[in-house]
Backbone as CSV, one residue per row, in Angstrom:
resi,resn,N_x,N_y,N_z,CA_x,CA_y,CA_z,C_x,C_y,C_z
1,SER,91.792,128.910,-78.632,93.207,128.827,-78.310,93.389,128.244,-76.920
2,ALA,94.158,127.176,-76.837,94.467,126.573,-75.539,95.621,127.294,-74.863
3,THR,96.299,128.166,-75.619,97.416,128.929,-75.062,96.936,129.834,-73.943
4,LYS,95.720,130.334,-74.077,95.201,131.277,-73.103,94.876,130.553,-71.789
5,TRP,93.727,130.695,-71.260,93.450,130.271,-69.884,93.725,128.791,-69.630
6,ILE,93.566,127.940,-70.620,93.799,126.507,-70.397,95.239,126.257,-69.988
7,GLY,96.175,126.750,-70.797,97.587,126.637,-70.435,97.881,127.562,-69.269
8,GLY,97.561,128.819,-69.463,97.591,129.779,-68.375,98.943,130.312,-67.964
9,HIS,100.020,129.882,-68.621,101.341,130.365,-68.224,102.180,130.819,-69.415
10,GLY,101.569,130.897,-70.593,102.277,131.374,-71.762,103.425,130.494,-72.200
11,THR,103.322,129.198,-71.957,104.432,128.294,-72.273,104.223,127.496,-73.546
12,SER,102.989,127.375,-74.011,102.698,126.463,-75.116,101.700,127.081,-76.087
13,ILE,101.895,126.775,-77.357,100.939,127.182,-78.379,100.091,125.971,-78.744
14,GLY,98.794,126.115,-78.643,97.908,124.998,-78.957,96.493,125.489,-79.158
15,GLY,95.670,124.635,-79.710,94.283,125.004,-79.937,93.363,123.816,-79.803
16,VAL,92.093,124.092,-79.653,91.076,123.056,-79.509,89.988,123.303,-80.550
17,ILE,89.613,122.270,-81.274,88.504,122.370,-82.218,87.258,121.785,-81.558
18,VAL,86.210,122.576,-81.481,84.940,122.116,-80.921,83.921,122.080,-82.057
19,ASP,83.453,120.901,-82.397,82.510,120.727,-83.506,81.246,120.070,-82.975
20,SER,80.132,120.782,-83.051,78.876,120.255,-82.513,78.281,119.156,-83.377
21,GLY,78.728,119.063,-84.638,78.161,118.070,-85.537,76.777,118.435,-86.036
22,LYS,76.431,119.715,-85.985,75.086,120.142,-86.391,75.084,121.026,-87.637
23,PHE,76.277,121.398,-88.121,76.325,122.328,-89.246,76.183,121.584,-90.565
24,ASN,75.444,122.199,-91.487,75.233,121.600,-92.804,76.328,122.059,-93.767
25,TRP,77.351,121.238,-93.942,78.462,121.579,-94.825,78.107,121.370,-96.295
26,ALA,76.902,120.876,-96.551,76.453,120.650,-97.934,75.501,121.747,-98.398
27,ASN,75.626,122.929,-97.826,74.710,124.018,-98.185,75.127,124.759,-99.449
28,GLY,76.135,124.260,-100.138,76.571,124.861,-101.391,77.721,125.835,-101.271
29,LYS,78.108,126.167,-100.050,79.180,127.145,-99.842,80.537,126.497,-99.544
30,PHE,80.555,125.187,-99.357,81.786,124.509,-98.955,82.046,123.296,-99.845
31,PRO,82.451,123.527,-101.100,82.635,122.421,-102.043,83.696,121.410,-101.626
32,VAL,84.628,121.805,-100.756,85.657,120.845,-100.332,85.044,119.671,-99.568
33,PHE,83.823,119.848,-99.069,83.159,118.764,-98.347,82.271,117.916,-99.254
34,THR,81.859,118.480,-100.367,80.894,117.773,-101.221,81.483,117.270,-102.532
35,GLU,82.597,117.852,-102.952,83.226,117.405,-104.195,84.301,116.365,-103.896
36,PRO,84.664,115.541,-104.880,85.656,114.481,-104.655,86.995,115.039,-104.182
37,SER,87.602,114.365,-103.216,88.912,114.761,-102.703,90.002,114.043,-103.491
38,PRO,90.868,114.787,-104.194,91.924,114.153,-104.988,92.886,113.324,-104.141
39,GLY,93.082,113.736,-102.898,94.032,113.032,-102.036,93.490,111.757,-101.430
40,TYR,92.191,111.517,-101.567,91.583,110.315,-100.992,90.733,109.588,-102.027
41,HIS,91.283,109.486,-103.230,90.682,108.667,-104.296,89.225,109.040,-104.578
42,GLY,88.934,110.336,-104.562,87.588,110.785,-104.901,86.592,110.741,-103.761
43,LEU,87.060,110.544,-102.546,86.168,110.519,-101.382,85.421,111.843,-101.249
44,LYS,84.118,111.761,-101.002,83.308,112.938,-100.716,83.015,112.941,-99.215
45,PHE,83.624,113.877,-98.514,83.549,113.877,-97.057,82.117,113.950,-96.537
46,TRP,81.293,114.779,-97.147,79.925,114.910,-96.652,79.119,113.651,-96.914
47,GLU,79.381,113.009,-98.012,78.636,111.804,-98.369,78.898,110.676,-97.380
48,VAL,80.154,110.551,-96.947,80.532,109.459,-96.043,80.421,109.865,-94.575
49,PHE,80.799,111.101,-94.271,80.871,111.523,-92.867,79.861,112.615,-92.513
50,GLY,78.891,112.849,-93.391,77.879,113.866,-93.142,76.728,113.368,-92.294
51,ALA,75.678,114.162,-92.238,74.540,113.868,-91.361,73.878,112.535,-91.661
52,ASP,73.881,112.129,-92.927,73.221,110.877,-93.305,74.183,109.701,-93.383
53,GLY,75.432,109.925,-93.035,76.420,108.854,-93.076,76.312,107.934,-91.880
54,PRO,77.013,106.824,-91.902,76.926,105.840,-90.815,77.505,106.321,-89.486
55,PHE,78.310,107.393,-89.512,78.974,107.855,-88.285,78.370,109.146,-87.734
56,GLY,77.334,109.652,-88.392,76.799,110.949,-88.010,77.623,112.065,-88.630
57,ASN,77.298,113.296,-88.301,77.963,114.449,-88.911,79.314,114.721,-88.255
58,ILE,80.343,114.060,-88.773,81.706,114.290,-88.288,82.600,114.754,-89.437
59,ALA,81.998,115.297,-90.489,82.745,115.670,-91.690,83.840,116.692,-91.403
60,PHE,83.530,117.690,-90.591,84.508,118.752,-90.344,85.735,118.224,-89.616
61,ILE,85.522,117.520,-88.517,86.658,117.083,-87.714,87.467,116.011,-88.434
62,ILE,86.806,115.178,-89.236,87.533,114.174,-90.012,88.421,114.854,-91.046
63,ARG,87.870,115.823,-91.759,88.675,116.514,-92.772,89.811,117.293,-92.123
64,ALA,89.563,117.877,-90.963,90.622,118.606,-90.258,91.794,117.688,-89.942
65,ARG,91.489,116.447,-89.611,92.550,115.492,-89.268,93.262,114.945,-90.497
66,VAL,92.483,114.450,-91.442,93.111,113.689,-92.529,93.649,114.566,-93.655
67,GLU,93.174,115.816,-93.778,93.706,116.700,-94.819,94.513,117.854,-94.234
68,GLN,93.933,118.616,-93.323,94.649,119.768,-92.782,95.863,119.341,-91.960
69,LEU,95.695,118.349,-91.119,96.820,117.866,-90.320,97.904,117.291,-91.214
70,ARG,97.486,116.562,-92.229,98.449,115.978,-93.171,99.203,117.051,-93.950
71,ASP,98.473,118.069,-94.436,99.082,119.075,-95.306,99.861,120.145,-94.545
72,LEU,99.376,120.521,-93.366,99.978,121.628,-92.631,100.809,121.178,-91.439
73,GLY,100.546,120.004,-90.911,101.348,119.453,-89.829,101.237,120.129,-88.482
74,PRO,100.071,120.645,-88.074,99.978,121.317,-86.773,99.819,120.328,-85.618
75,ALA,100.798,119.476,-85.434,100.720,118.461,-84.374,101.480,118.945,-83.142
76,ILE,100.801,119.035,-82.030,101.420,119.522,-80.805,102.369,118.464,-80.246
77,SER,103.454,118.922,-79.622,104.432,117.986,-79.063,103.894,117.363,-77.777
78,PRO,104.405,116.203,-77.387,103.957,115.573,-76.139,104.169,116.463,-74.917
79,PHE,105.298,117.175,-74.868,105.568,117.999,-73.690,104.603,119.174,-73.603
80,ASN,104.342,119.830,-74.746,103.378,120.929,-74.728,101.977,120.433,-74.400
81,SER,101.645,119.227,-74.849,100.359,118.629,-74.487,100.273,118.447,-72.978
82,PHE,101.369,117.984,-72.394,101.431,117.805,-70.942,101.210,119.127,-70.213
83,LEU,101.852,120.193,-70.702,101.712,121.489,-70.044,100.274,122.002,-70.102
84,LEU,99.610,121.797,-71.239,98.222,122.240,-71.360,97.298,121.410,-70.479
85,LEU,97.527,120.106,-70.433,96.716,119.249,-69.565,96.939,119.597,-68.098
86,GLN,98.176,119.908,-67.754,98.471,120.305,-66.381,97.765,121.617,-66.035
87,GLY,97.685,122.511,-67.020,96.985,123.769,-66.796,95.520,123.573,-66.471
88,LEU,94.906,122.553,-67.064,93.492,122.285,-66.794,93.240,121.981,-65.321
89,GLU,94.255,121.436,-64.643,94.070,121.039,-63.246,93.801,122.237,-62.339
90,THR,94.306,123.404,-62.702,94.114,124.593,-61.859,93.252,125.651,-62.543
91,LEU,92.610,125.287,-63.646,91.851,126.270,-64.426,90.774,126.964,-63.600
92,SER,89.954,126.198,-62.889,88.843,126.808,-62.144,89.349,127.740,-61.046
93,LEU,90.429,127.353,-60.387,90.990,128.205,-59.336,91.538,129.501,-59.915
94,ARG,92.252,129.380,-61.029,92.834,130.569,-61.647,91.762,131.523,-62.162
95,VAL,90.723,130.970,-62.773,89.663,131.821,-63.322,88.977,132.620,-62.211
96,GLU,88.767,131.999,-61.064,88.170,132.724,-59.944,89.034,133.914,-59.537
97,ARG,90.348,133.662,-59.430,91.262,134.744,-59.021,91.365,135.814,-60.113
98,HIS,91.420,135.385,-61.374,91.439,136.341,-62.488,90.267,137.315,-62.363
99,ASN,89.079,136.763,-62.161,87.865,137.574,-62.124,87.813,138.487,-60.911
100,GLU,88.198,137.967,-59.765,88.214,138.783,-58.549,89.156,139.973,-58.714
101,ASN,90.343,139.703,-59.237,91.328,140.771,-59.413,90.880,141.799,-60.443
102,ALA,90.278,141.318,-61.536,89.848,142.232,-62.592,88.805,143.217,-62.075
103,LYS,87.875,142.725,-61.292,86.831,143.600,-60.750,87.428,144.676,-59.853
104,LYS,88.341,144.277,-58.978,88.955,145.237,-58.053,89.834,146.239,-58.794
105,LEU,90.580,145.751,-59.793,91.442,146.657,-60.546,90.616,147.651,-61.359
106,ALA,89.537,147.174,-61.971,88.681,148.058,-62.767,88.100,149.171,-61.896
107,GLU,87.656,148.813,-60.701,87.087,149.811,-59.798,88.145,150.818,-59.355
108,TRP,89.363,150.320,-59.115,90.446,151.220,-58.706,90.819,152.175,-59.835
109,LEU,90.948,151.646,-61.037,91.308,152.476,-62.188,90.265,153.559,-62.449
110,ARG,89.011,153.213,-62.226,87.924,154.160,-62.511,88.025,155.413,-61.650
111,ASN,88.684,155.298,-60.527,88.805,156.434,-59.619,90.150,157.144,-59.721
112,HIS,90.984,156.731,-60.679,92.302,157.356,-60.806,92.196,158.621,-61.662
113,PRO,92.803,159.715,-61.236,92.662,160.990,-61.953,93.254,161.004,-63.362
114,LYS,94.205,160.129,-63.655,94.812,160.123,-64.990,94.092,159.191,-65.962
115,VAL,93.087,158.485,-65.463,92.325,157.551,-66.294,90.988,158.189,-66.650
116,SER,90.749,158.361,-67.939,89.512,159.029,-68.368,88.340,158.068,-68.485
117,SER,88.614,156.783,-68.754,87.522,155.812,-68.852,88.060,154.403,-68.671
118,VAL,87.189,153.525,-68.212,87.512,152.103,-68.059,86.382,151.306,-68.689
119,THR,86.724,150.386,-69.562,85.724,149.512,-70.179,85.869,148.124,-69.582
120,TYR,84.856,147.713,-68.851,84.881,146.433,-68.127,83.465,145.877,-68.095
121,GLY,83.309,144.627,-68.452,81.988,144.018,-68.566,81.184,143.985,-67.291
122,GLY,81.830,144.162,-66.150,81.128,144.125,-64.882,80.533,145.452,-64.455
123,PHE,80.778,146.502,-65.232,80.182,147.805,-64.920,78.791,147.893,-65.542
124,GLU,77.853,148.423,-64.796,76.469,148.481,-65.267,76.299,149.354,-66.502
125,ASP,77.223,150.290,-66.724,77.105,151.150,-67.898,77.763,150.544,-69.137
126,HIS,78.301,149.335,-69.006,78.874,148.662,-70.177,77.730,148.257,-71.109
127,PRO,77.875,148.465,-72.425,76.766,148.173,-73.347,76.303,146.720,-73.349
128,TYR,77.164,145.810,-72.907,76.781,144.398,-72.905,76.679,143.828,-71.486
129,TYR,76.459,144.704,-70.529,76.371,144.268,-69.137,75.260,143.248,-68.923
130,GLU,74.100,143.484,-69.512,72.972,142.566,-69.328,73.279,141.198,-69.928
131,ASN,73.949,141.179,-71.067,74.351,139.899,-71.657,75.354,139.188,-70.767
132,ALA,76.274,139.963,-70.190,77.273,139.372,-69.298,76.606,138.731,-68.091
133,LYS,75.616,139.421,-67.525,74.887,138.852,-66.387,74.146,137.579,-66.782
134,LYS,73.651,137.554,-68.003,72.856,136.418,-68.466,73.716,135.184,-68.721
135,TYR,74.870,135.385,-69.354,75.647,134.244,-69.826,76.841,133.873,-68.945
136,LEU,77.282,134.772,-68.089,78.431,134.489,-67.240,77.979,134.205,-65.815
137,ARG,78.829,133.512,-65.073,78.516,133.230,-63.677,78.368,134.518,-62.892
138,ASP,77.529,134.486,-61.883,77.264,135.669,-61.082,78.565,136.233,-60.511
139,GLY,78.831,137.484,-60.830,80.031,138.130,-60.323,81.273,137.879,-61.141
140,PHE,81.183,137.039,-62.169,82.323,136.743,-63.030,82.124,137.468,-64.361
141,PHE,82.911,138.495,-64.591,82.758,139.285,-65.809,84.029,139.274,-66.645
142,ALA,84.791,138.204,-66.540,86.023,138.009,-67.311,87.157,138.863,-66.764
143,SER,88.347,138.607,-67.253,89.537,139.250,-66.690,90.234,140.170,-67.676
144,LEU,89.526,140.557,-68.727,90.071,141.521,-69.682,89.383,142.868,-69.492
145,LEU,90.153,143.913,-69.540,89.595,145.254,-69.478,90.509,146.204,-70.243
146,VAL,89.977,147.341,-70.610,90.793,148.387,-71.227,90.517,149.693,-70.504
147,PHE,91.535,150.550,-70.477,91.327,151.880,-69.912,92.009,152.913,-70.796
148,GLU,91.505,154.128,-70.711,91.984,155.221,-71.556,92.713,156.253,-70.705
149,LEU,93.920,156.611,-71.143,94.691,157.649,-70.477,94.491,158.977,-71.199
150,GLU,94.316,160.039,-70.429,94.063,161.361,-71.003,95.193,161.817,-71.918
151,GLY,96.412,161.419,-71.627,97.564,161.928,-72.363,97.812,161.328,-73.721
152,GLY,96.938,160.434,-74.185,97.081,159.869,-75.521,98.224,158.888,-75.660
153,THR,98.802,158.825,-76.860,99.819,157.825,-77.183,101.011,157.875,-76.244
154,GLU,101.548,159.060,-76.003,102.734,159.171,-75.155,102.442,158.733,-73.725
155,ALA,101.243,159.012,-73.252,100.862,158.572,-71.908,100.769,157.055,-71.855
156,GLY,100.180,156.462,-72.912,100.079,155.009,-72.966,101.437,154.346,-72.973
157,LYS,102.355,154.890,-73.771,103.708,154.332,-73.837,104.436,154.493,-72.507
158,ALA,104.251,155.647,-71.863,104.912,155.893,-70.582,104.445,154.903,-69.527
159,PHE,103.152,154.624,-69.525,102.632,153.643,-68.567,103.253,152.272,-68.816
160,ILE,103.236,151.829,-70.072,103.773,150.513,-70.419,105.247,150.409,-70.050
161,ASP,105.997,151.469,-70.299,107.443,151.448,-70.046,107.780,151.363,-68.566
162,ASN,106.838,151.699,-67.706,107.155,151.801,-66.283,106.535,150.730,-65.395
163,VAL,105.750,149.811,-65.969,105.239,148.726,-65.124,106.400,147.831,-64.698
164,GLN,106.311,147.269,-63.519,107.379,146.414,-62.994,106.900,144.993,-62.700
165,VAL,105.677,144.861,-62.245,105.111,143.537,-61.972,104.463,142.974,-63.230
166,SER,103.741,143.803,-63.932,103.055,143.385,-65.160,104.048,143.203,-66.297
167,SER,103.618,142.455,-67.324,104.477,142.165,-68.469,103.864,142.729,-69.745
168,LEU,104.721,143.267,-70.614,104.280,143.747,-71.920,104.241,142.565,-72.875
169,LEU,103.041,142.034,-73.093,102.850,140.884,-73.976,101.490,140.999,-74.661
170,ALA,101.406,140.479,-75.880,100.139,140.531,-76.621,99.206,139.389,-76.250
171,ASN,99.672,138.455,-75.460,98.863,137.307,-75.062,97.788,137.739,-74.058
172,VAL,96.840,136.871,-73.792,95.845,137.081,-72.738,95.658,135.755,-72.004
173,GLY,94.998,135.808,-70.860,94.699,134.581,-70.133,95.902,133.942,-69.486
174,ASP,96.870,134.744,-69.096,98.096,134.253,-68.471,98.006,134.449,-66.965
175,ALA,98.749,133.646,-66.213,98.787,133.817,-64.768,99.351,135.189,-64.403
176,LYS,100.205,135.716,-65.267,100.785,137.040,-65.060,99.840,138.112,-65.602
177,THR,99.874,139.277,-64.993,99.131,140.404,-65.538,99.863,140.925,-66.767
178,LEU,99.137,141.029,-67.876,99.725,141.440,-69.146,99.122,142.766,-69.585
179,VAL,99.968,143.668,-70.048,99.499,144.970,-70.519,100.051,145.233,-71.911
180,ILE,99.308,145.996,-72.699,99.776,146.347,-74.036,99.105,147.640,-74.486
181,HIS,99.821,148.396,-75.309,99.307,149.640,-75.877,98.984,149.364,-77.338
182,PRO,97.733,149.043,-77.662,97.371,148.591,-79.008,97.764,149.548,-80.136
183,ALA,97.640,150.859,-79.919,97.899,151.818,-80.992,99.326,151.744,-81.518
184,SER,100.274,151.353,-80.655,101.671,151.292,-81.080,102.167,149.868,-81.275
185,THR,101.271,148.884,-81.115,101.700,147.484,-81.250,100.747,146.706,-82.153
186,THR,99.724,146.127,-81.596,98.846,145.226,-82.357,98.125,145.912,-83.506
187,HIS,97.886,147.212,-83.392,97.146,147.940,-84.426,97.989,149.031,-85.086
188,GLN,99.306,148.976,-84.906,100.146,150.063,-85.402,100.188,150.156,-86.918
189,GLN,99.858,149.051,-87.617,99.896,149.084,-89.084,98.690,149.801,-89.683
190,LEU,97.692,150.096,-88.864,96.497,150.784,-89.348,96.688,152.296,-89.303
191,SER,95.961,152.985,-90.147,95.978,154.446,-90.094,95.263,154.904,-88.825
192,GLU,95.431,156.180,-88.493,94.784,156.705,-87.289,93.271,156.532,-87.355
193,GLN,92.694,156.787,-88.519,91.249,156.649,-88.669,90.824,155.195,-88.574
194,GLU,91.611,154.303,-89.170,91.296,152.873,-89.100,91.370,152.374,-87.666
195,GLN,92.333,152.888,-86.906,92.417,152.520,-85.492,91.164,152.968,-84.749
196,LEU,90.760,154.195,-84.982,89.562,154.708,-84.315,88.328,153.912,-84.709
197,ASP,88.253,153.539,-85.989,87.107,152.757,-86.466,87.048,151.384,-85.803
198,SER,88.207,150.859,-85.412,88.254,149.540,-84.766,88.203,149.639,-83.247
199,GLY,88.017,150.860,-82.738,87.879,151.045,-81.299,89.172,151.301,-80.562
200,VAL,90.258,151.497,-81.301,91.564,151.732,-80.680,91.855,153.230,-80.675
201,THR,91.859,153.813,-79.494,92.165,155.230,-79.333,93.619,155.399,-78.893
202,PRO,94.201,156.601,-79.046,95.632,156.787,-78.773,96.074,156.415,-77.365
203,GLY,95.247,156.691,-76.365,95.645,156.425,-74.986,95.124,155.124,-74.420
204,LEU,94.639,154.230,-75.282,94.032,152.979,-74.819,95.095,151.978,-74.367
205,VAL,94.864,151.360,-73.222,95.733,150.296,-72.703,94.870,149.072,-72.433
206,ARG,95.296,147.919,-72.960,94.562,146.674,-72.713,95.242,145.899,-71.597
207,VAL,94.433,145.335,-70.711,94.962,144.593,-69.570,94.331,143.213,-69.502
208,SER,95.175,142.200,-69.405,94.722,140.855,-69.070,95.154,140.634,-67.628
209,VAL,94.205,140.697,-66.720,94.520,140.699,-65.291,94.925,139.304,-64.830
210,GLY,96.069,139.230,-64.154,96.610,137.948,-63.713,96.133,137.538,-62.332
211,ILE,96.854,136.581,-61.753,96.442,136.026,-60.461,97.373,136.442,-59.323
212,GLU,98.218,137.438,-59.567,99.042,137.953,-58.487,98.135,138.527,-57.388
213,HIS,98.692,138.822,-56.240,97.882,139.464,-55.203,97.438,140.825,-55.718
214,ILE,96.186,141.151,-55.505,95.637,142.391,-56.044,96.395,143.613,-55.543
215,ASP,96.911,143.559,-54.322,97.677,144.700,-53.807,98.933,144.939,-54.634
216,ASP,99.553,143.857,-55.105,100.753,143.996,-55.930,100.413,144.573,-57.302
217,ILE,99.284,144.135,-57.862,98.868,144.657,-59.170,98.567,146.149,-59.068
218,ILE,97.798,146.525,-58.062,97.444,147.938,-57.894,98.688,148.774,-57.610
219,TRP,99.603,148.252,-56.795,100.859,148.978,-56.543,101.599,149.233,-57.839
220,ASP,101.653,148.220,-58.691,102.365,148.348,-59.960,101.719,149.403,-60.848
221,PHE,100.409,149.361,-60.953,99.706,150.337,-61.786,99.835,151.747,-61.204
222,GLU,99.786,151.845,-59.895,99.877,153.159,-59.257,101.228,153.808,-59.514
223,GLN,102.310,153.030,-59.352,103.632,153.621,-59.561,103.887,153.917,-61.036
224,ALA,103.326,153.092,-61.939,103.504,153.352,-63.370,102.716,154.587,-63.802
225,LEU,101.505,154.725,-63.293,100.694,155.898,-63.628,101.305,157.179,-63.070
226,ALA,101.985,157.056,-61.930,102.626,158.230,-61.337,103.732,158.769,-62.237
227,LYS,104.264,157.910,-63.100,105.356,158.317,-63.993,104.859,158.787,-65.354
228,VAL,103.549,158.766,-65.545,102.976,159.362,-66.757,102.991,160.873,-66.555
229,PRO,103.718,161.616,-67.396,103.890,163.063,-67.175,102.569,163.818,-67.088
230,GLU,102.482,164.675,-66.100,101.286,165.499,-65.938,101.080,166.403,-67.146
231,THR,102.182,166.779,-67.787,102.088,167.688,-68.931,101.383,167.058,-70.116
232,GLU,101.246,165.702,-70.084,100.577,165.022,-71.185,99.062,165.112,-71.077
233,LEU,98.576,165.519,-69.908,97.130,165.565,-69.722,96.517,166.674,-70.561
234,VAL,95.331,166.390,-71.102,94.634,167.360,-71.942,93.643,168.140,-71.085
């Protein structure tokens, strides 16, 4: 999705297809690539655009353009294209700030009395910490984190209702800090057990840390957490 960090301001919906040209679409599981295409006079995409074709393995991206684009029409507008390209100009700067802020916020949250746990890839006790060190830049552990409030669902809702700097949005990778309570929004259609099976607990809050000054983000979280009723604590 180009809507996330590439655009970075939540203004445009777009996506990028990355095709390495190494996948075997003729392995028997994808007949749309090997059987005749009715819309192109019996053309077999793998035969013409596959690994042994004159153009190399471009079967996937060609079919995405000439069939999916034709049938579904997902063509981005010139203005939205401009906004995404403009976002690329500041991508590296924004990512640095995203990561710096996320680390500081995660550490601050971990010491807050109303927060029972924080899941952040930069913590050594994270189950994938070693992978993060291996594949991510030193000190860059992404800008997404989740934390658990002791008070459960009502505590999560109270926090969301009281943020002032952060925004309640399901998006991620925005210049703004975004917060959401998954149990009552993105996963609300699931049963309680299904939510737990997918890792969503009642007091879980997801945060996409933005590029605001870290003092402003922490101030916002501090005042919102102060309004989570003490009586909700278990």
